[in-house]
C-alpha positions as CSV (number, residue, x, y, z in Angstrom):
1,X,-20.4,-38.7,36.4
2,X,-20.1,-42.0,38.1
3,X,-21.5,-42.4,41.5
4,X,-23.3,-39.6,41.7
5,X,-27.0,-39.7,41.8
6,X,-28.7,-37.6,39.0
7,X,-30.7,-35.9,41.1
8,X,-27.5,-34.1,42.7
9,X,-26.4,-33.0,39.3
10,X,-27.2,-29.6,38.9
11,X,-28.6,-28.9,35.5
12,X,-29.1,-25.4,33.9
13,X,-31.3,-24.9,31.1
14,X,-30.0,-22.9,28.4
15,X,-32.3,-19.8,28.4
16,X,-34.0,-19.0,25.0
17,X,-33.9,-15.6,25.7
18,X,-29.8,-15.9,25.1
19,X,-30.6,-17.2,21.7
20,X,-33.4,-14.6,21.1
21,X,-31.0,-11.6,22.0
22,X,-28.2,-13.0,19.7
23,X,-30.5,-13.3,16.9
24,X,-31.7,-9.7,17.3
25,X,-28.2,-8.3,17.6
26,X,-27.5,-9.9,14.1
27,X,-30.6,-8.4,12.9
28,X,-29.6,-5.2,14.3
29,X,-26.1,-5.2,12.1
30,X,-28.0,-6.0,9.3
31,X,-30.7,-3.3,9.7
32,X,-28.2,-0.8,10.4
33,X,-25.9,-1.8,7.3
34,X,-29.1,-1.8,5.2
35,X,-30.3,2.0,6.6
36,X,-26.9,3.2,5.6
37,X,-27.2,2.0,2.1
38,X,-30.7,3.2,1.5
39,X,-30.0,6.8,3.0
40,X,-26.6,7.3,1.2
41,X,-26.4,8.2,-2.3
42,X,-23.4,5.4,-2.7
43,X,-24.0,1.9,-1.3
44,X,-21.3,0.8,1.2
45,X,-22.3,-2.9,1.7
46,X,-24.4,-3.8,-1.5
47,X,-23.9,-3.3,-5.1
48,X,-26.6,-1.4,-6.8
49,X,-26.5,-4.1,-9.7
50,X,-27.0,-7.0,-7.1
51,X,-30.1,-8.3,-5.6
52,X,-29.8,-5.6,-3.1
53,X,-30.3,-3.2,-5.7
54,X,-33.0,-4.7,-7.4
55,X,-34.9,-5.2,-3.9
56,X,-34.1,-1.5,-2.8
57,X,-35.6,-0.3,-6.1
58,X,-38.8,-2.3,-5.4
59,X,-42.2,-1.0,-4.1
60,X,-41.4,-3.1,-0.7
61,X,-38.2,-1.1,0.2
62,X,-40.1,1.9,1.6
63,X,-43.2,2.2,4.0
64,X,-45.9,3.1,1.7
65,X,-45.7,6.7,0.4
66,X,-43.7,8.0,3.6
67,X,-40.4,7.6,2.1
68,X,-39.2,5.8,5.2
69,X,-36.7,3.2,4.3
70,X,-38.2,-0.4,5.6
71,X,-34.6,-1.0,7.2
72,X,-34.9,1.9,9.4
73,X,-38.2,0.9,10.5
74,X,-36.7,-2.4,11.3
75,X,-33.7,-1.0,13.2
76,X,-36.1,0.7,15.4
77,X,-38.3,-2.4,15.9
78,X,-35.2,-4.7,16.8
79,X,-33.9,-1.9,19.2
80,X,-37.3,-1.9,21.1
81,X,-37.5,-5.8,21.2
82,X,-34.0,-6.1,22.4
83,X,-34.5,-3.7,25.2
84,X,-37.5,-5.8,26.1
85,X,-35.6,-8.8,26.1
86,X,-33.6,-7.1,28.9
87,X,-36.4,-6.6,31.4
88,X,-36.6,-8.8,34.4
89,X,-38.6,-11.6,35.3
90,X,-42.0,-12.2,34.0
91,X,-42.1,-8.8,31.9
92,X,-39.5,-10.3,29.6
93,X,-42.5,-12.7,28.0
94,X,-43.7,-9.4,26.4
95,X,-40.4,-9.7,24.3
96,X,-41.1,-13.4,23.4
97,X,-44.8,-12.2,21.9
98,X,-42.9,-9.4,19.9
99,X,-40.4,-11.9,18.8
100,X,-43.1,-13.9,17.3
101,X,-44.7,-11.3,15.6
102,X,-41.2,-10.1,14.0
103,X,-40.6,-13.5,13.1
104,X,-43.9,-13.8,10.9
105,X,-43.0,-10.2,9.3
106,X,-39.5,-11.5,8.7
107,X,-40.9,-14.7,7.1
108,X,-43.4,-12.9,4.9
109,X,-40.5,-10.4,3.8
110,X,-38.6,-13.4,2.5
111,X,-41.4,-14.7,0.6
112,X,-41.7,-11.2,-1.0
113,X,-38.1,-11.5,-2.2
114,X,-38.8,-15.0,-3.4
115,X,-42.1,-14.7,-5.2
116,X,-42.8,-11.0,-5.8
117,X,-39.4,-9.1,-6.3
118,X,-37.7,-12.3,-7.4
119,X,-34.3,-11.2,-6.1
120,X,-32.6,-11.5,-2.7
121,X,-30.6,-9.2,-0.8
122,X,-28.0,-11.0,1.5
123,X,-28.4,-8.3,4.2
124,X,-32.4,-8.6,4.0
125,X,-32.1,-12.4,4.3
126,X,-29.7,-12.0,7.2
127,X,-32.1,-9.8,9.0
128,X,-35.3,-11.8,8.0
129,X,-33.9,-15.0,8.9
130,X,-32.5,-13.6,12.4
131,X,-36.1,-12.3,12.9
132,X,-37.3,-16.0,12.2
133,X,-35.0,-17.5,14.8
134,X,-35.6,-14.9,17.4
135,X,-39.6,-15.3,16.8
136,X,-39.0,-19.3,16.9
137,X,-37.0,-18.5,20.4
138,X,-39.8,-16.6,21.8
139,X,-42.3,-19.0,20.7
140,X,-40.6,-21.9,22.6
141,X,-39.9,-19.6,25.5
142,X,-43.7,-19.4,25.9
143,X,-44.9,-22.8,24.9
144,X,-42.2,-24.6,27.3
145,X,-42.6,-22.0,29.9
146,X,-39.0,-21.7,30.1
147,X,-37.7,-20.5,33.3
148,X,-37.0,-16.7,33.3
149,X,-34.1,-15.0,35.0
150,X,-35.4,-13.7,38.5
151,X,-36.1,-10.4,39.4
152,X,-33.2,-8.7,41.3
153,X,-34.9,-8.6,44.6
154,X,-36.7,-12.1,44.6
155,X,-35.4,-15.5,45.7
156,X,-33.0,-17.3,43.8
157,X,-34.3,-20.2,42.0
158,X,-33.0,-23.7,42.7
159,X,-30.1,-24.8,40.7
160,X,-31.9,-27.4,38.7
161,X,-34.1,-24.8,37.1
162,X,-31.8,-21.7,37.2
163,X,-31.4,-20.5,33.5
164,X,-28.0,-19.7,32.3
165,X,-27.5,-15.9,32.0
166,X,-23.8,-15.9,30.4
167,X,-23.7,-11.8,30.2
168,X,-24.4,-9.1,32.4
169,X,-27.2,-6.8,30.9
170,X,-24.6,-3.9,30.2
171,X,-22.5,-6.5,28.2
172,X,-25.7,-7.4,26.0
173,X,-26.2,-3.8,25.5
174,X,-22.5,-3.1,24.6
175,X,-22.9,-5.9,22.1
176,X,-26.0,-4.4,20.2
177,X,-24.3,-1.1,20.4
178,X,-21.4,-2.4,18.3
179,X,-23.6,-4.2,16.1
180,X,-25.4,-0.9,15.1
181,X,-22.3,1.4,15.3
182,X,-20.1,-0.7,13.3
183,X,-21.9,-0.5,10.0
184,X,-22.9,3.2,10.6
185,X,-19.0,4.2,10.9
186,X,-17.8,2.0,8.1
187,X,-18.6,4.2,5.1
188,X,-16.3,7.1,7.0
189,X,-13.5,4.5,7.8
190,X,-13.1,2.5,4.7
191,X,-10.9,3.3,2.3
192,X,-12.0,4.5,-1.0
193,X,-13.0,1.9,-3.8
194,X,-10.7,1.7,-7.0
195,X,-11.8,4.0,-9.7
196,X,-12.9,2.4,-12.7
197,X,-10.7,1.9,-15.6
198,X,-12.8,3.6,-17.9
199,X,-12.7,6.7,-15.6
200,X,-9.1,6.4,-14.5
201,X,-8.1,6.7,-18.3
202,X,-9.1,10.4,-17.9
203,X,-6.6,10.9,-15.1
204,X,-3.5,12.7,-15.6
205,X,-0.4,11.6,-13.3
206,X,0.5,14.3,-10.9
207,X,-2.4,16.1,-11.1
208,X,-5.6,16.5,-8.9
209,X,-8.0,14.8,-11.2
210,X,-11.6,15.7,-11.4
211,X,-14.2,13.9,-13.6
212,X,-17.7,15.1,-13.7
213,X,-20.8,13.4,-15.1
214,X,-23.6,16.0,-15.7
215,X,-27.2,16.5,-17.1
216,X,-27.6,20.3,-18.2
217,X,-31.3,19.8,-17.2
218,X,-30.5,18.3,-14.0
219,X,-31.5,20.6,-11.0
220,X,-28.8,19.1,-8.6
221,X,-26.2,19.7,-11.6
222,X,-27.1,23.3,-11.7
223,X,-26.6,23.6,-7.9
224,X,-23.0,22.0,-7.8
225,X,-21.8,23.9,-10.9
226,X,-21.1,27.2,-9.1
227,X,-19.6,25.5,-6.0
228,X,-17.3,23.3,-8.1
229,X,-16.4,26.3,-10.5
230,X,-15.2,28.1,-7.4
231,X,-13.1,25.3,-5.9
232,X,-11.6,24.4,-9.5
233,X,-10.6,28.0,-9.8
234,X,-8.7,28.1,-6.4
235,X,-6.8,25.2,-7.3
236,X,-6.0,26.0,-11.0
237,X,-3.4,24.0,-13.0
238,X,-2.9,21.8,-10.3
239,X,-6.3,20.1,-11.5
240,X,-7.1,18.0,-14.4
241,X,-10.7,18.5,-15.1
242,X,-13.2,16.8,-17.4
243,X,-16.7,17.1,-17.7
244,X,-18.4,14.2,-19.5
245,X,-22.3,14.1,-20.5
246,X,-24.9,11.9,-19.2
247,X,-28.3,13.1,-20.3
248,X,-31.1,11.7,-18.7
249,X,-34.3,10.5,-20.6
250,X,-36.4,12.1,-17.9
251,X,-35.2,15.5,-19.4
252,X,-36.3,16.1,-22.6
253,X,-33.7,18.9,-23.7
254,X,-30.8,17.4,-21.7
255,X,-29.8,15.1,-24.9
256,X,-29.6,18.3,-27.3
257,X,-27.7,20.3,-24.6
258,X,-25.3,17.4,-24.4
259,X,-24.8,17.6,-28.2
260,X,-24.1,21.5,-27.9
261,X,-21.5,20.7,-25.0
262,X,-19.9,18.1,-27.5
263,X,-19.7,20.5,-30.6
264,X,-18.5,23.2,-28.4
265,X,-15.8,20.9,-26.8
266,X,-14.2,20.4,-30.4
267,X,-13.7,24.1,-30.6
268,X,-12.0,24.5,-27.0
269,X,-15.4,26.2,-25.9
270,X,-16.6,23.2,-23.7
271,X,-16.5,24.9,-20.4
272,X,-17.7,28.2,-21.8
273,X,-20.8,27.0,-23.0
274,X,-21.4,24.7,-20.1
275,X,-21.6,27.8,-17.9
276,X,-24.2,29.3,-20.2
277,X,-26.1,25.8,-20.4
278,X,-26.3,25.5,-16.6
279,X,-27.8,29.1,-16.2
280,X,-30.4,29.2,-19.3
281,X,-33.8,28.0,-19.0
282,X,-34.0,27.7,-22.7
283,X,-32.5,24.7,-23.5
284,X,-34.4,24.0,-27.1
285,X,-32.4,24.3,-30.2
286,X,-32.8,28.4,-30.2
287,X,-31.5,28.4,-26.7
288,X,-28.5,26.3,-27.7
289,X,-27.6,28.0,-30.7
290,X,-27.9,31.5,-29.0
291,X,-25.5,29.9,-26.2
292,X,-23.0,28.9,-29.1
293,X,-23.1,32.2,-30.5
294,X,-22.3,33.9,-27.0
295,X,-19.1,31.8,-26.7
296,X,-18.0,32.4,-30.2
297,X,-19.2,29.5,-32.5
298,X,-20.8,29.8,-36.1
299,X,-24.5,29.2,-35.8
300,X,-24.6,27.4,-39.1
301,X,-21.8,25.2,-38.2
302,X,-23.2,24.8,-34.6
303,X,-26.7,23.6,-36.3
304,X,-25.2,21.0,-38.5
305,X,-23.0,19.6,-35.7
306,X,-26.1,19.2,-33.3
307,X,-27.8,17.1,-36.2
308,X,-24.9,15.1,-37.1
309,X,-25.0,11.2,-36.2
310,X,-21.2,11.6,-35.1
311,X,-22.1,14.2,-32.3
312,X,-24.8,12.0,-31.0
313,X,-22.3,8.8,-31.1
314,X,-19.9,11.0,-28.8
315,X,-22.6,11.5,-26.4
316,X,-23.6,8.1,-26.2
317,X,-20.0,7.1,-25.6
318,X,-19.9,9.6,-22.9
319,X,-23.1,8.6,-20.9
320,X,-21.8,4.8,-21.2
321,X,-18.6,5.5,-19.3
322,X,-20.6,5.6,-15.9
323,X,-23.4,3.7,-16.7
324,X,-21.2,0.6,-17.8
325,X,-19.7,0.7,-14.5
326,X,-22.6,-0.1,-12.7
327,X,-22.1,2.8,-10.1
328,X,-24.7,5.5,-11.4
329,X,-26.8,6.5,-8.3
330,X,-27.8,9.9,-9.6
331,X,-26.3,13.1,-11.0
332,X,-24.0,14.9,-10.5
333,X,-21.6,12.4,-10.2
334,X,-18.2,13.7,-9.5
335,X,-15.0,11.7,-9.1
336,X,-12.2,13.6,-7.4
337,X,-9.0,11.4,-7.2
338,X,-10.0,7.9,-5.7
339,X,-13.5,9.5,-4.2
340,X,-16.8,9.3,-5.7
341,X,-19.2,12.2,-4.9
342,X,-22.9,11.9,-5.8
343,X,-25.2,14.8,-5.6
344,X,-24.8,18.6,-5.2
345,X,-21.8,19.1,-2.7
346,X,-21.2,22.1,-1.0
347,X,-17.7,24.0,-1.2
348,X,-16.4,22.5,2.1
349,X,-16.8,18.9,0.8
350,X,-15.2,19.6,-2.4
351,X,-12.3,20.9,-1.1
352,X,-11.9,18.2,1.3
353,X,-12.0,16.0,-1.5
354,X,-9.6,18.1,-3.6
355,X,-7.1,17.9,-0.5
356,X,-7.3,14.2,0.1
357,X,-6.6,13.8,-3.8
358,X,-3.5,16.3,-3.4
359,X,-1.9,14.5,-0.7
360,X,-2.0,11.1,-2.5
361,X,-2.2,9.3,0.9
362,X,-4.4,6.3,1.3
363,X,-7.0,7.0,3.9
364,X,-9.1,4.6,5.6
365,X,-9.2,1.1,7.4
366,X,-8.9,-2.2,5.5
367,X,-12.1,-4.2,5.9
368,X,-10.2,-7.2,7.3
369,X,-8.6,-4.8,10.2
370,X,-12.1,-3.2,10.8
371,X,-13.9,-6.3,11.2
372,X,-11.0,-7.7,13.5
373,X,-11.3,-4.7,15.5
374,X,-14.8,-5.3,16.0
375,X,-14.3,-8.8,16.9
376,X,-11.6,-7.9,19.6
377,X,-14.2,-5.2,20.9
378,X,-17.0,-7.9,21.2
379,X,-14.5,-10.2,22.6
380,X,-13.4,-7.9,25.4
381,X,-17.2,-7.1,26.2
382,X,-17.8,-10.7,26.4
383,X,-14.9,-11.6,28.8
384,X,-15.3,-8.8,31.0
385,X,-19.1,-9.0,30.9
386,X,-19.6,-12.7,32.0
387,X,-21.6,-13.5,34.7
388,X,-19.2,-15.4,37.2
389,X,-20.6,-18.4,38.8
390,X,-19.0,-20.6,41.3
């Protein structure tokens, strides 16, 4: 500026707390998304076969033996840090100190991913890097004694030292709320993902298609069975129902039961024997033969079928259908039209999925539109929440 003495030029120092808050808002969004993935049977943001899945399956994903997901703890910690950063005057220095601790923890967790787990979760990296940025901002704020925004009742500082506060506190709080709520709502708002081709191959056009993957020794499969059977009966011939076997290695008798189901299927008795296999406590060979006898199968023929290599090959082919998609999160897994349900669902949830499949209508908000709406909301908050200065 020509002709104006430099001492007359008002210099507003960019407050490090603006950078700190911005970094914490990014960390809140990442922590919220991670918490959703950790607490939901089906991930919404990370693939189970990616680095995210490897990190989630590691011992570092949860707090000790408590079962508390580390991202949920991070979500609470970043919320507390953000709240501290909004405190007026010198009390805000406490936020800087807490941010430094968070930055050290973030750096440590990055090292764990790199050298212990040997896999990176992009959301974890986002959160950890954001924590480091917030920590660095907090450290500089303390070391440089960066000027703090004044208390509401104090005398305003001189223009040359007054820090820039671009937004009002309510606007900062609204941005943080958007960062947390956006990922939380997305699993309910998003369209159902496309059904893998290997599963869609069992679908019949014009029907409510239901493909269930089960393990007859799985307690949750046993809980789902009467609920699903009841809803299937309500919809009758409108449904195309396929039950596929996926015996888990942790259940010693599940593979034998799967063979019995395959053998019964060849005689049109698959559903009938499944009812008995889900109820009986005896899944050893004697129990399987007894179940076969009750549904009208010849005992000697069933015994030969159980031992036949062809039967085991059919079981392996059945279990590979879901395993090869990389979508296996637990059992039972049930595809109803475009929707994938994991775990023992109640009749209400099943009916809702059946109705969605029957309507054939695409439900949900495309990801691009959802992100655009969040950005518009954030832009509106920033516009109306600006600190107006002369």
